[in-house]
C-alpha positions in Angstrom: 9.5 16.9 5.2 12.9 16.1 3.7 14.7 18.8 5.4 13.0 17.5 8.7 14.0 13.7 8.6 18.1 15.1 7.5 18.4 17.8 10.2 16.3 14.5 13.0 19.3 12.3 11.3 22.4 14.9 12.1 20.8 14.9 15.8 19.4 18.7 15.0 16.2 18.1 17.1 15.7 21.6 17.5 15.7 22.9 14.3 13.5 19.5 12.8 11.0 20.5 15.9 10.7 23.8 14.1 10.2 22.6 10.6 7.8 20.5 11.6 6.1 22.7 13.6 5.6 24.8 10.5 4.5 22.1 8.0 1.8 20.9 10.8 0.0 24.5 11.3 0.4 25.1 7.6 -1.1 22.0 6.7 -3.4 20.8 10.0 -5.4 18.6 8.2 -2.9 16.9 6.1 -1.8 13.2 7.6 1.4 13.4 6.0 2.2 17.1 7.8 0.2 15.7 11.3 2.9 12.8 10.9 6.3 14.6 10.9 5.4 16.9 13.9 4.5 13.5 15.6 7.9 13.0 14.3 9.7 15.7 15.0 8.3 15.5 18.6 9.4 12.3 19.0 12.8 12.8 18.0 13.1 15.3 20.3 12.0 13.7 23.5 8.8 14.7 23.5 6.6 11.6 22.8 3.8 12.5 25.1 2.9 15.3 22.8 3.9 13.0 19.4 1.1 9.6 20.4 -2.1 12.2 20.6 -0.9 13.4 16.8 -0.1 9.7 15.8 -3.5 7.8 17.1 -5.4 10.8 15.4 -3.3 9.9 12.2 -4.5 6.3 12.6 -7.9 7.0 13.1 -7.9 8.3 9.8 -5.9 5.2 8.2 -5.8 2.5 10.7 -3.1 0.9 8.7 -0.9 3.9 7.6 2.3 2.5 7.7 4.3 5.3 9.0 1.8 6.1 11.9 2.4 2.0 12.9 6.4 2.4 12.8 5.4 6.3 15.1 3.0 4.7 17.2 5.9 1.7 18.2 8.0 4.5 18.9 5.9 6.5 20.9 4.6 4.0 23.3 8.1 2.7 23.9 9.6 6.1 24.8 6.5 6.5 27.2 7.3 3.3 28.6 4.3 1.4 27.7 5.8 -1.6 26.6 2.7 -4.0 25.8 1.1 -1.1 23.1 4.5 -0.4 21.5 4.5 -4.3 21.0 1.1 -4.2 20.2 1.8 -1.8 16.8 5.0 -3.2 16.5 3.3 -6.4 16.0 0.8 -4.9 12.6 3.5 -2.9 11.3 6.3 -5.9 10.9 4.9 -8.2 8.6 4.1 -5.8 5.8 7.8 -4.5 6.5 10.0 -7.4 8.2 13.2 -5.8 6.9 12.7 -2.7 8.7 15.8 -3.4 11.4 14.5 0.0 13.2 11.6 -1.0 14.6 12.9 -4.6 15.5 15.3 -1.8 17.1 12.4 -0.6 19.2 10.9 -3.9 19.8 13.7 -5.7 21.4 14.2 -2.8 24.1 10.5 -3.3 24.3 10.5 -6.4 25.0 13.8 -5.5 27.5 11.9 -3.1 29.3 9.0 -5.2 30.1 12.0 -7.4 31.5 12.5 -10.0 28.9 16.1 -9.8 27.9 16.1 -13.3 26.0 13.1 -12.0 23.8 15.2 -9.1 23.4 18.2 -10.8 22.2 16.4 -13.0 19.5 14.8 -10.0 18.2 17.9 -8.2 18.2 19.1 -11.2 16.3 16.4 -10.7 13.9 17.3 -7.1 13.6 21.3 -7.8 12.8 19.4 -10.1 10.0 17.4 -7.6 8.4 20.1 -5.2 8.3 23.4 -6.6 9.1 25.3 -3.1 8.1 23.0 -1.0 10.8 25.5 -0.3 13.9 22.7 0.7 15.9 21.5 -2.7 16.1 24.8 -4.3 16.5 25.6 -2.4 19.7 22.4 -3.2 20.8 23.2 -7.0 20.7 26.1 -6.3 22.1 24.5 -4.8 25.3 21.6 -7.5 26.0 24.2 -10.4 25.7 26.3 -7.9 28.5 22.6 -7.8 30.4 21.8 -11.7 30.2 26.1 -12.3 31.6 27.5 -13.5 28.2 30.6 -11.1 27.7 31.7 -12.9 25.3 28.7 -13.5 23.2 28.8 -9.5 24.0 32.2 -8.4 22.5 31.7 -10.9 19.3 28.7 -9.3 18.4 30.6 -5.2 18.6 33.4 -7.1 16.5 31.1 -7.4 14.2 29.3 -4.7 14.5 32.6 -3.0 14.2 33.8 -5.2 10.7 30.2 -4.9 9.1 29.9 -0.6 9.4 33.8 -0.7 8.2 33.0 -2.6 4.6 29.6 -1.1 3.8 30.4 2.6 4.1 33.3 4.9 2.9 34.4 8.6 4.0 30.7 9.5 4.8 31.2 7.7 8.1 33.3 10.7 9.3 30.8 13.2 8.3 27.5 11.2 10.3 27.4 12.2 13.8 24.9 9.1 14.3 27.5 6.9 13.0 29.9 8.5 14.5 28.6 8.1 18.2 27.5 4.2 17.7 31.0 3.6 16.5 32.3 5.5 19.4 30.5 3.6 21.3 31.7 0.1 20.1 34.5 0.4 19.8 34.8 1.7 23.7 33.4 -1.4 24.6 35.9 -4.1 23.0 38.8 -2.0 24.6 39.5 0.4 21.1 40.0 3.5 23.5 41.9 5.7 21.5 39.8 4.7 18.4 37.1 5.4 20.1 38.5 8.6 21.1 39.1 9.6 17.8 35.4 9.0 16.8 34.7 11.5 19.6 36.6 14.1 19.0 35.3 14.5 15.3 31.8 14.8 16.8 32.9 17.7 18.7 34.8 19.1 16.3 31.2 18.9 14.4 
């Protein structure tokens, strides 16, 4: 399961899916195996196939935090924003510092057409984890969508600064962080630095 998660974090979705399927086929009655496969499916862009597995796990254990978090993402990915918000509201009171799930909640509000609530939620996400470049990236785009370009730029600059202060050379080997940094640096006009991140991704 750890190997599957690592492959997912590195963007190797096909390999993660192979591992998730193997775990599930060997342990079909295990909640952990079911959720591992569901996570691999969701991350590989097949949330509609993950959703029945996640739901089945919650029938067995209605308060399972892994399943509730995954259910939020499953519903988000298939465009069922009200259900995504419902799952997140059941999960977040127990894990209030989970910026990743708050990120999903912000996207669900945005999908439902409420950019102002999405901005508020993204602010909660950066407060929960101010070192997460993903949520600074999202906050900037939400401000841009609301028409506040200055606030968007401020969010991206803070995100760049926070990321620079909390990570070392390991950043150069993490494709996910590289891609987010390339995005935010391009947004604030740091084109050459953005291209340098892209070059490292291409090389990898």
